[in-house]
C-alpha positions in Angstrom: 59.4 76.6 120.9 60.1 79.3 123.6 63.6 79.4 125.0 64.0 79.9 128.7 67.7 80.8 128.6 70.3 82.3 126.3 71.4 78.8 125.4 69.1 77.8 122.5 69.4 74.1 123.5 67.4 74.8 126.7 63.6 75.2 126.0 60.4 75.0 127.9 59.2 71.4 128.4 55.7 70.1 128.3 53.9 67.5 130.4 54.6 68.4 134.0 52.8 69.9 137.1 53.6 71.4 140.4 53.1 69.4 143.6 51.8 70.7 146.9 55.3 70.5 148.4 56.7 72.8 145.7 58.5 70.1 143.7 57.8 69.8 139.9 56.7 66.4 138.7 57.5 65.4 135.1 54.6 63.6 133.5 56.3 62.6 130.3 57.1 59.0 131.3 56.0 56.6 134.1 59.0 57.4 136.2 57.2 60.6 137.3 60.5 62.3 138.5 59.8 64.9 141.2 62.4 67.7 141.1 63.6 70.4 143.3 65.4 73.5 141.9 68.3 72.6 139.5 67.6 68.9 139.7 67.5 66.6 136.6 65.3 63.7 136.0 66.7 60.2 135.6 66.9 60.8 131.8 69.5 63.6 132.5 67.9 65.9 129.8 64.7 67.1 131.5 65.4 69.4 134.4 63.9 72.0 136.6 65.1 75.6 136.2 63.3 78.1 138.4 59.6 77.4 138.3 59.4 75.3 135.2 60.6 72.1 133.5 63.0 72.4 130.6 64.5 70.2 127.9 68.3 70.8 127.8 69.2 69.1 124.5 67.0 70.9 122.0 68.8 71.0 118.6 71.8 69.1 119.9 72.7 65.6 118.7 75.2 62.8 119.3 75.7 62.7 115.5 73.9 62.3 112.2 74.2 59.4 109.9 72.4 57.9 106.8 71.5 54.3 107.5 69.5 51.6 105.6 65.9 51.6 107.0 66.4 47.8 107.7 68.9 48.8 110.4 66.2 50.4 112.6 65.1 47.5 112.2 62.1 48.1 109.9 61.6 45.4 107.2 58.2 46.4 106.0 58.6 50.2 105.7 59.9 51.5 102.4 62.4 48.7 102.0 65.9 49.5 100.7 65.6 53.2 101.3 68.0 55.5 103.2 67.0 57.1 106.5 68.7 60.0 108.2 69.3 58.9 111.8 70.1 60.9 114.9 69.8 60.9 118.7 70.7 63.1 121.6 72.0 62.1 125.1 70.2 60.4 128.0 67.5 57.8 128.4 64.5 57.3 130.7 65.3 53.6 131.3 68.4 52.2 133.0 69.0 49.0 131.0 72.0 47.2 132.4 72.8 45.7 129.0 72.4 49.0 127.0 74.1 48.7 123.6 74.3 52.5 123.1 75.3 53.3 126.7 77.9 55.9 125.7 75.0 58.1 124.5 72.0 57.0 126.4 73.7 56.9 129.8 75.8 60.1 129.2 75.4 62.9 131.7 77.8 65.0 129.7 76.5 67.3 127.0 79.9 67.2 125.2 78.7 63.9 123.8 76.5 66.1 121.6 78.7 66.6 118.6 76.5 68.7 116.3 73.6 71.2 116.3 70.7 71.3 114.0 67.4 73.2 113.9 64.3 71.3 112.8 64.5 73.2 109.5 68.1 72.1 108.9 67.3 68.5 109.5 64.4 68.5 107.1 66.4 70.3 104.4 69.3 67.8 104.9 67.0 64.8 104.6 65.5 66.2 101.4 68.9 67.1 99.9 70.4 63.7 100.7 67.3 61.9 99.2 66.4 60.2 102.4 62.8 59.0 102.5 62.6 59.3 106.2 64.2 60.6 109.4 64.8 58.3 112.4 64.8 59.4 116.0 67.1 56.7 117.4 70.3 55.9 119.2 68.7 57.0 122.5 65.0 57.1 123.2 63.3 60.0 121.4 60.4 60.3 123.9 62.8 62.2 126.2 63.4 64.9 123.6 59.7 64.9 122.6 59.6 68.7 121.9 62.6 68.6 119.6 61.4 65.4 117.8 57.9 66.8 117.2 59.3 70.1 115.8 61.6 68.1 113.5 58.8 65.9 112.4 56.6 68.8 111.5 59.3 70.3 109.3 59.9 66.9 107.7 56.3 66.4 106.8 56.3 69.8 105.0 58.9 68.4 102.6 57.3 64.9 102.3 59.8 63.2 104.6 58.5 60.4 106.8 59.3 60.1 110.5 60.5 57.0 112.3 60.7 56.4 116.0 63.0 53.8 117.5 61.8 53.7 121.1 61.2 51.6 124.2 57.6 52.9 124.3 58.0 54.0 128.0 55.8 57.1 127.9 52.6 58.3 129.5 49.2 58.6 127.9 49.0 62.3 126.9 52.5 62.7 125.6 52.1 59.3 123.8 49.2 60.9 121.8 51.3 64.0 121.0 54.5 62.1 120.0 53.0 59.4 117.8 50.7 61.8 116.0 53.8 63.0 114.2 55.3 59.6 113.5 54.8 57.4 110.4 56.6 54.2 111.6 57.9 52.9 114.9 60.1 50.1 116.0 59.4 49.5 119.7 61.7 47.5 122.0 59.6 44.8 123.7 62.5 44.1 126.0 61.0 41.1 127.8 57.7 39.8 128.9 57.8 39.7 132.6 57.6 42.5 135.2 60.6 41.0 136.9 62.8 41.5 133.8 61.7 45.1 133.3 62.1 46.0 137.0 65.5 44.2 137.5 67.2 45.0 134.2 65.7 48.2 133.0 64.4 50.0 136.1 61.0 50.3 134.5 57.7 48.4 134.2 56.1 46.2 131.6 52.5 47.4 131.5 53.2 50.9 130.2 55.0 49.4 127.2 52.1 47.1 126.5 49.8 50.0 126.7 51.9 51.9 124.2 51.9 49.0 121.8 48.1 48.7 121.9 47.7 52.4 121.4 50.0 52.5 118.4 48.4 49.5 116.7 44.7 50.3 117.4 44.5 54.1 117.6 47.1 55.4 115.1 48.1 54.8 111.5 51.8 54.4 112.5 53.4 51.3 111.0 54.6 49.2 113.9 57.4 46.6 114.3 58.8 45.0 117.5 62.3 44.1 118.6 63.3 41.9 121.4 67.0 41.6 122.3 67.2 38.0 123.4 69.5 37.7 126.5 70.7 34.3 127.6 69.3 33.3 131.0 67.0 36.4 131.3 64.3 36.5 128.6 65.2 33.6 126.3 63.1 30.8 127.7 60.7 29.1 125.3 57.9 29.7 127.7 58.5 33.5 127.8 58.9 33.7 124.0 55.7 31.6 123.7 53.7 33.9 126.0 55.1 37.0 124.4 54.3 36.0 120.8 50.8 34.8 121.7 50.1 38.1 123.3 51.3 39.9 120.2 49.0 37.9 118.0 46.0 38.2 120.4 46.4 41.9 121.2 48.1 43.4 118.1 47.4 41.0 115.4 49.4 38.6 113.2 50.8 41.3 110.8 53.1 43.1 113.3 56.6 42.0 112.4 58.8 40.7 115.3 62.6 40.9 115.4 64.6 38.6 117.7 68.1 40.0 117.9 71.3 38.8 119.4 72.7 40.2 122.6 76.5 40.8 123.0 78.1 41.6 126.3 78.0 45.3 127.1 77.7 48.0 129.8 77.0 46.3 133.1 76.4 42.8 131.7 79.8 41.9 130.4 79.6 38.5 132.2 76.7 37.3 130.1 77.6 35.3 127.0 76.4 36.3 123.5 73.0 34.9 122.3 73.5 31.5 120.6 72.3 31.4 117.0 70.0 28.5 117.8 68.2 30.5 120.5 67.2 33.1 117.9 66.1 30.5 115.4 64.0 28.8 118.1 62.4 32.1 119.1 61.5 32.9 115.5 60.0 29.4 115.0 57.9 29.8 118.2 56.6 33.2 116.9 55.7 31.6 113.5 54.0 28.7 115.2 51.9 31.1 117.3 50.7 32.9 114.2 53.1 35.8 113.8 53.3 36.2 110.0 56.6 38.0 109.8 59.3 36.9 112.3 63.0 37.7 111.9 66.4 37.1 113.4 68.8 40.0 113.8 72.4 40.8 114.6 73.4 37.5 113.0 74.0 36.4 109.5 70.9 34.3 108.7 69.4 34.8 105.2 66.4 32.6 105.9 65.7 34.4 109.2 66.2 37.9 107.6 64.0 37.3 104.6 60.2 37.9 104.2 57.8 35.2 103.1 54.2 35.2 101.9 52.1 34.0 104.7 49.6 32.5 102.2 51.7 30.6 99.6 55.2 30.6 101.3 56.9 32.4 98.4 60.0 34.4 99.3 58.9 38.0 98.9 62.0 39.9 100.0 65.4 38.3 100.2 67.8 39.9 102.6 71.5 39.3 103.2 72.3 41.6 106.1 71.1 44.9 104.8 71.2 44.1 101.1 67.9 43.2 99.4 68.9 40.1 97.4 65.4 39.2 96.0 62.1 41.1 95.4 58.9 39.3 94.6 56.3 42.0 95.4 54.2 44.3 93.2 54.8 48.0 93.7 51.9 48.2 96.2 53.1 45.2 98.2 51.3 42.1 96.8 52.8 38.7 96.3 53.5 38.2 92.7 52.8 34.5 93.0 49.4 34.4 94.7 48.4 38.1 95.0 48.2 38.2 98.8 49.0 41.5 100.4 52.2 41.7 102.4 51.6 43.9 105.4 53.6 47.1 105.4 54.3 50.4 103.7 55.4 49.9 100.1 55.7 52.7 97.5 56.9 51.6 94.1 60.0 49.5 93.5 62.5 48.8 96.4 65.3 51.2 97.1 68.9 50.3 96.5 70.7 52.0 99.4 72.1 48.7 100.6 74.3 48.4 103.8 76.0 51.8 103.5 76.4 53.9 106.7 77.2 57.5 105.8 78.0 60.2 108.5 76.5 63.6 107.8 77.6 67.1 109.0 74.4 69.1 109.5 76.3 72.3 109.6 76.6 71.9 105.8 72.8 72.6 105.6 72.7 75.7 107.8 71.1 78.8 106.4 
């Protein structure tokens, strides 16, 4: 990655072009920010310097932490294993209910507490016995150049790469980004254009395009998450239409997570999601043919666990982030009837549990 300034966190960006009026248009995401000299895009981290577009957060993070993979949430990707998680600052959506607004909405680079080269991150993940690295907390598509470089180094050491993203990205960068990922949890935030436009400042169709691309044109393991917000995207009709679309367009094996909203950022006046709403959403998904539907951000052993879609046996019991029961063969078949459980399974489950362990990447320098 070529630097364009003395500051190593500022590097040349990809996916942009010059307009006839002299502005530079960012082509990374469907916002298509058009920038004059020294302007930033809505994401805050892609900016114009002179005659080129730059990324201003290369190698800088809002913190590093080892999480259970189930926290991403990914229930069918190397269950029970630890994942080294990190993010930067900024976001290319403007969700009024953002649960990580202190990082994703930050314009201040002092939120970035640590520096790490791609090589340092890969070495740290290997040394800490993490099976994967997760690009999370804010949306990794906005730091694509950094994420891709980290992913390349991780793959050299046998470390998997996980994207936690809203999927708001254009066609060409989408191909580049997901070519280096092994699993993704994509936020399908709602299922109406009105919801996306009013509450996120984005649009629905680009996200649906990303989901279809991941499922049908890559080998990336895919799971979906919908934060269910009372009065905005929680109607039985919308959940019904969403889950029918998932089965029709992505297939029945894509897991769906329906998670509880809590008041935050600019939506402090909206109440938390009732438990019953999450249970109803999960039941609608199952009725429509989604084989693996989950509740999240609540304590619900039944809604957190995985069941065989053929015989109904409990395959993976979960109590928050603790695996309480395991009824799969090492390659992911039901021990009762032999039916394959969709996912990425590699031997017996991990035993990381619910631990959350902060990491200092400076310990892995040199």
